[in-house]
Structures are given as structure tokens and as C-alpha cells.
C-alpha positions in Angstrom: 5.8 -3.2 16.0 2.2 -2.9 14.6 3.5 -3.9 11.1 2.1 -7.5 11.5 -1.2 -8.6 13.0 0.0 -12.2 13.0 3.7 -12.8 12.8 5.0 -16.2 11.8 8.5 -17.8 12.0 11.1 -16.0 10.0 12.2 -17.8 6.9 15.7 -19.4 7.0 16.3 -18.6 3.4 14.5 -18.0 0.1 11.8 -15.4 -0.6 9.9 -14.0 2.4 6.3 -12.9 1.7 4.0 -10.7 3.9 0.3 -11.0 3.2 -2.2 -8.1 4.0 -4.6 -9.3 6.6 -7.7 -9.2 4.4 -6.3 -12.1 2.4 -7.1 -15.5 3.8 -4.1 -17.7 4.8 -5.1 -21.2 5.8 -5.1 -21.8 9.5 -5.0 -18.1 10.4 -7.9 -15.7 11.2 -8.5 -12.8 8.8 -9.1 -9.6 10.7 -9.2 -7.0 8.0 -7.5 -4.8 10.6 -10.8 -4.5 12.5 -11.6 -5.5 16.1 -15.2 -6.2 15.2 -14.1 -8.7 12.6 -11.2 -10.1 14.7 -13.4 -10.9 17.7 -15.6 -13.2 15.6 -12.9 -14.5 13.2 -12.1 -18.3 13.0 -9.0 -19.6 11.3 -9.4 -19.6 7.5 -10.2 -23.0 6.1 -8.2 -22.4 3.0 -5.9 -20.0 1.3 -7.2 -17.2 -0.9 -6.9 -18.0 -4.5 -4.2 -15.4 -5.1 -1.8 -17.4 -2.8 -1.7 -20.5 -5.1 1.4 -19.3 -6.9 3.3 -18.6 -3.8 2.4 -21.9 -2.3 3.5 -23.7 -5.4 6.8 -21.9 -5.2 7.2 -22.9 -1.5 7.5 -19.2 -0.6 7.7 -18.6 3.2 4.8 -16.5 4.5 6.3 -14.5 7.3 3.2 -12.8 8.6 -0.2 -11.2 8.1 0.4 -7.5 7.6 -1.6 -4.8 9.3 -3.8 -2.3 7.4 -6.1 0.6 7.6 -9.3 -0.8 9.2 -11.5 -2.7 6.7 -9.1 -1.3 4.0 -11.3 1.9 4.0 -8.8 4.7 4.4 -5.7 6.2 2.9 -3.7 7.2 6.0 -2.9 3.7 7.3 -3.7 4.8 10.8 -5.2 1.9 12.9 -6.5 2.6 16.4 -7.1 -1.0 17.3 -3.9 -2.8 16.2 -1.6 0.1 16.2 -0.2 2.1 13.2 2.7 0.6 11.2 5.7 2.9 11.7 6.7 4.9 8.6 10.4 3.8 8.0 11.3 7.2 6.5 10.0 9.2 9.6 8.1 7.7 12.5 6.2 10.9 12.9 4.5 10.6 9.5 1.6 8.5 8.3 2.6 5.3 6.5 -0.2 5.5 3.9 -3.0 3.0 3.5 -4.7 0.9 3.3 -1.8 -1.5 2.7 0.3 0.2 5.4 1.8 -3.0 6.9 2.6 -4.4 3.5 4.6 -1.3 2.5 6.4 -1.1 5.9 7.2 -4.8 5.9 9.2 -4.6 2.7 10.7 -1.1 3.5 12.0 -2.4 6.8 13.4 -5.7 5.3 10.9 -7.9 7.2 9.7 -9.3 3.8 11.1 -9.4 0.3 7.6 -9.1 -1.2 4.3 -8.2 0.2 0.8 -8.6 -1.1 -1.6 -5.7 -0.7 -5.0 -4.7 -2.1 -5.8 -1.5 -4.1 -9.3 -0.1 -4.4 -8.6 3.6 -4.7 -4.8 3.6 -4.3 -4.2 1.4 -1.3 -1.0 -0.2 -2.7 0.3 2.9 -4.4 -0.3 5.4 -1.5 1.7 3.5 1.1 4.4 2.6 -1.5 4.7 6.4 -2.1 4.8 7.3 1.5 7.3 4.5 2.5 9.7 4.9 -0.4 9.0 1.5 -2.0 7.5 0.2 -5.2 3.9 -1.1 -5.7 1.8 -2.4 -8.5 -2.0 -2.0 -8.8 -3.0 -4.8 -11.2 -5.7 -4.8 -13.9 -9.1 -5.4 -12.4 -10.0 -9.0 -12.6 -6.5 -10.2 -13.5 -5.7 -11.6 -10.0 -8.6 -13.7 -8.5 -10.2 -12.2 -5.4 -11.7 -15.3 -3.9 -10.8 -15.4 -0.2 -10.1 -11.6 0.0 -12.2 -9.4 2.3 -14.1 -7.1 -0.1 -14.3 -3.3 0.1 -15.7 -2.4 -3.3 -15.6 -5.5 -5.5 -15.9 -3.7 -8.9 -12.8 -1.7 -8.0 -10.8 -4.1 -5.7 -7.5 -5.6 -6.9 -4.6 -7.5 -5.4 -1.0 -6.7 -6.2 2.6 -6.9 -5.0 4.9 -4.4 -3.2 8.7 -4.7 -2.9 11.7 -2.4 -2.3 12.3 -2.1 -6.1 10.9 -2.9 -9.5 12.6 -6.3 -9.8 11.1 -7.4 -6.5 7.7 -6.2 -7.5 8.0 -8.1 -10.8 8.9 -11.2 -8.8 5.8 -10.7 -6.7 3.7 -10.4 -9.9 5.2 -13.7 -11.1 4.1 -15.3 -7.8 0.5 -13.9 -8.2 0.4 -15.1 -11.9 2.9 -17.9 -12.6 4.4 -17.5 -16.0 4.3 -13.7 -15.9 7.3 -12.0 -17.5 8.4 -8.4 -17.8 8.3 -7.0 -21.3 11.6 -7.1 -23.2 11.3 -3.4 -24.2 10.1 -0.3 -22.3 7.4 2.0 -23.6 8.4 4.2 -26.4 5.9 7.0 -25.9 4.8 8.2 -22.5 2.2 10.9 -21.8 2.9 13.3 -19.0 -0.4 13.9 -17.3 -1.1 16.9 -15.0 -4.7 16.3 -13.8 -6.8 19.4 -13.8 -8.0 20.6 -10.4 -5.4 18.4 -8.6 -3.0 20.7 -6.7 0.4 18.9 -6.6 3.3 20.0 -4.4 5.8 21.7 -6.7 8.7 19.7 -5.4 6.8 16.5 -6.4 5.9 17.7 -9.8 9.4 18.8 -10.5 10.8 15.4 -9.3 8.5 13.6 -11.8 9.7 15.8 -14.6 13.4 15.3 -13.7 13.0 11.5 -13.4 11.3 11.3 -16.8 13.8 13.6 -18.5 16.7 11.5 -17.2 15.1 8.2 -18.3 15.5 8.8 -22.0 11.8 8.0 -22.7 9.9 10.0 -25.3 7.5 12.1 -23.2 4.7 14.3 -24.4 2.2 16.4 -22.5 -1.4 15.0 -22.5 -4.7 15.9 -20.8 -7.7 14.0 -19.6 -10.6 16.4 -19.2 -12.7 13.9 -17.3 -10.4 13.5 -14.3 -12.5 15.3 -11.7 -15.6 13.5 -12.9 -13.8 10.2 -12.6 -12.9 11.1 -9.0 -16.5 11.9 -8.2 -17.8 8.7 -9.9 -15.1 6.6 -8.2 -15.9 7.9 -4.8 -19.6 7.2 -5.3 -19.1 3.6 -6.5 -16.5 2.9 -3.7 -18.8 4.3 -1.0 -21.9 2.4 -2.2 -20.1 -0.9 -2.5 -18.2 -0.5 0.8 -21.5 0.2 2.6 -22.9 -3.0 1.1 -19.7 -5.1 1.8 -19.7 -4.1 5.5 -23.4 -3.5 6.1 -23.5 -6.5 8.5 -21.0 -4.8 10.8 -23.1 -1.7 11.2 -26.4 -3.7 11.5 -25.5 -5.1 15.0 -25.1 -2.2 17.5 -22.6 -4.3 19.6 -20.5 -5.0 16.5 -20.8 -1.5 15.3 -19.5 -0.2 18.6 -16.2 -2.1 18.0 -15.6 -0.2 14.8 -13.1 2.7 14.8 -14.8 6.1 14.8 -13.5 7.1 11.4 -14.5 3.9 9.6 -17.9 3.8 11.3 -18.6 7.4 10.3 -17.4 6.7 6.7 -19.6 3.6 6.4 -22.6 5.4 7.7 -22.1 8.2 5.2 -21.5 5.7 2.4 -24.8 4.1 3.0 -26.5 7.4 2.0 -25.3 7.2 -1.7 -28.6 7.2 -3.7 -29.3 4.6 -6.4 -29.6 7.5 -8.9 -26.1 8.8 -8.0 -24.7 5.3 -8.2 -26.3 4.7 -11.6 -24.9 8.0 -12.9 -21.4 7.0 -11.7 -21.6 3.7 -13.4 -22.7 5.3 -16.7 -19.8 7.8 -16.4 -17.4 4.8 -15.7 -18.1 3.6 -19.3 -17.3 7.0 -20.7 -14.1 7.2 -18.6 -12.9 3.9 -19.9 -13.4 5.1 -23.4 -11.5 8.3 -22.7 -8.6 6.4 -21.3 -8.7 4.0 -24.3 -8.5 7.0 -26.6 -5.4 8.4 -24.8 -3.7 5.0 -24.9 -4.0 5.0 -28.7 -1.8 8.1 -28.6 0.7 7.1 -25.9 1.6 3.7 -24.5 1.7 4.8 -20.8 0.8 7.8 -18.7 3.1 9.4 -16.1 2.0 11.5 -13.1 2.7 11.7 -9.4 1.3 8.9 -7.2 0.6 11.4 -4.4 0.1 15.1 -4.7 1.7 15.7 -1.2 4.4 14.2 0.9 3.3 12.0 3.9 1.6 14.2 6.5 2.2 14.1 10.3 0.2 11.4 12.2 -1.8 14.2 14.0 -2.9 15.6 10.6 -3.9 12.3 9.0 -7.5 13.3 8.0 -6.9 14.1 4.4 -8.1 13.0 0.9 -5.4 10.7 -0.4 -6.6 9.3 -3.7 -6.8 12.3 -6.0 -4.0 10.9 -8.3 -4.9 7.2 -8.0 -8.7 6.5 -7.9 -9.4 7.3 -11.6 -7.3 4.3 -12.6 -9.3 2.0 -10.4 -12.5 3.3 -11.9 -11.1 2.4 -15.3 -9.8 -1.0 -14.1 -6.3 -0.3 -15.6 -3.0 -1.2 -14.0 -0.6 1.4 -12.4 2.9 1.2 -10.9 4.3 3.5 -8.2 8.0 3.9 -7.7 10.1 6.3 -5.7 12.1 9.1 -7.3 14.4 11.7 -5.7 12.7 15.0 -4.8 15.7 17.0 -3.6 14.3 16.7 0.0 14.7 14.3 2.8 11.6 12.4 1.5 11.3 10.9 -2.0 8.5 11.6 -4.4 6.7 8.8 -6.2 6.2 8.4 -9.9 3.1 6.7 -11.1 2.9 5.0 -14.5 -0.4 3.8 -15.8 -1.2 1.7 -18.8 -4.1 0.0 -20.7 -5.6 -3.2 -19.3 -3.1 -6.1 -19.1 0.0 -3.9 -19.5 1.7 -4.8 -16.2 4.7 -6.3 -18.2 5.2 -2.9 -20.0 4.8 -0.9 -16.8 7.5 -2.9 -15.0 9.9 -2.7 -18.0 9.5 1.0 -18.2 9.6 1.4 -14.4 13.0 -0.4 -14.4 14.4 2.2 -16.9 13.3 5.1 -14.7 14.6 3.3 -11.6 18.0 2.9 -13.2 18.0 6.5 -14.4 17.4 8.0 -10.9 19.6 5.5 -9.0 
């Protein structure tokens, strides 16, 4: 219910794949979770480029997964197509924007799901639904045939119930991909300044790392808040440009959800000067991360600073722990860890560009340690 916008026949056997409905699937319309887009959408003439590996492997696509409208939100709430139901508690938000993708694998409707991640949109729903999700290195997975939000930040990646399934999803996105034979030896424990994390989540991250046997040292990134500010500016400016045509026509704009319409209108006010400053800082931020990755192989921190909120309290800022990695273009893995409560916390591991193999190998060690 509300997990899929288009549901296809169930697979009799083999791997079942759900595809976020901003990724073109030949013969099906792409709605981007938006009524304004859906009303004018024709069936896609061809698959998005990222589906080539799945097609070559004859993987069954079981449906187009629902999402936060236009992928522009972290709650996963969708007023037009319904909100995918959080499998851990139906009263809580599922996380977005790849809400349907996370719910589909959590509920067992798919073995692997593809999502997109611009500011945390794979990792946030993975955290809130208790599954695993991988934000890939920017540019590693082709974006042709994927509805854009902020192209300089957008990525496509896999979600699954566990690390092994997520690795299998990565191998479909990039045939020939293999997990590293050894995990990271040195992991930096990051506690971002000015980000208030629920103490139960922070403690869960520390316990999971301690039990994993990894060598963990405390590190800091002074530019974190500036990275959040720059990332927000770039995402807003590019989102306003990507979806400008939807606001330009009053009849089409009236079909947009109130929240997304308001956000796009605000995004269009980002000045060229602010955008230029943000892009200049982006280069500094990449250098700052590069320097830290010369000291440790991976960073560890919470994926989310809070547990999933109630549906009637969905209007929050969701990407405080995730967006800076999009700004840098580096990969990051989210996986559930026990928190001593009825809901799991989510550990986020981030690495330098191209380190997806190491992230998954290290994630598997943590996953086994907390099992």
C-alpha cells in the first residue's frame, strides 16, 4: 500500500528488484512521485542507463517504488500517491526521498531496490526502516534517464535488508564490482560540531564500533556546518533549475504538493553570489575530507541524529549527518545497529571516492558484530 506507484507481476524466482520512480523503466511512465509530472508522463522509450546491468542479469523488476515528491524531501511523506508505511512502526515517517525503495526491501517485496541520494535520500529511509543503503561516489553510476534534482550532487545506489544484498545491488549497477577482501584498518569516529545527536543513537554507534574489533580513533572536521550551508545552497539552486518548468505553468504548479511547491519557490531565490560562494567552499571541503582520509581509511558517525518522528511531526531537517558527503561526492553506507530501544539506530560509514568496496567489507564486519 503506497510502496509502489506501478506494481508489476511478482517474480517466480531469482532476484527481485524495485526501482525508484524517478528512474526510467522502458514501457512505464516516470512520475517522480508527483501528480504534475504523472499527468503528462508517457511511457519511457528506454531504460535508464543504470538498469543495464540488471537487464543483462535478467533480474525481475517487481515495481516502480514511491518516493517523496520530486525527490525533494527527507520525510518520505507523499500527499498524492500516499506515504509508504514504515515497517517498524506505521505511525512514523519512513524517511525520504527513497521511501518506497526502503520499505519494499524491509517488507520483503523486493530483494534489492534502487534509490537516489542527493542529500541523504538513500541513507535516511534506510536508517528509519532498519535496512542498509549505499550512496555511491558521484559520477560512478550513470544518471542518464534519471529525473534530476541537483545534478552535481545526485547519485543512484542500492538498498537491501543487509550488507550482502546491498553489495549484490552494487554489482548489478556496476557489473564486475566486488567487495574488498579486507575491511578498513583505521576508522575515524566523527562527532560533527553543532549537530545534536540523540544520546541513545550516539551510544549505539560507539557500542557497535567497539564490538567490531576495528581500530577507531576520534577525529574532527571543523568545516561540517559550512559544508551543510554550502550543500543546501547548491541543492536548492539546482533543484529550482531542474523543476523550473513545473512552476512556470500555473496549472501545473497547482498540482504540486504544498511543501514541494513552497520549497521550490524558496529555492529559486538563491542568489548567484551565494551559489558561487558555495561552489568555492565545495572545493575546500573536498580538500578537507581528502586530508582526513590520509589519516583514517573511513569515517564513522550516525546516519540520522534522531529516530524516525511521527507522521504528524514530519516537518524537520533530515540531512544534518548526510549532506556533507554529497557535497564532497564521496560514498557512504548506512546500516542498522541496535540501540537498546524498540527502534534501531543507523551507523554511517563514509570513505574517499571509489571506496564502495571497502565500505561494504567494513560494514559486513560491523553487521556480524552486532548480529
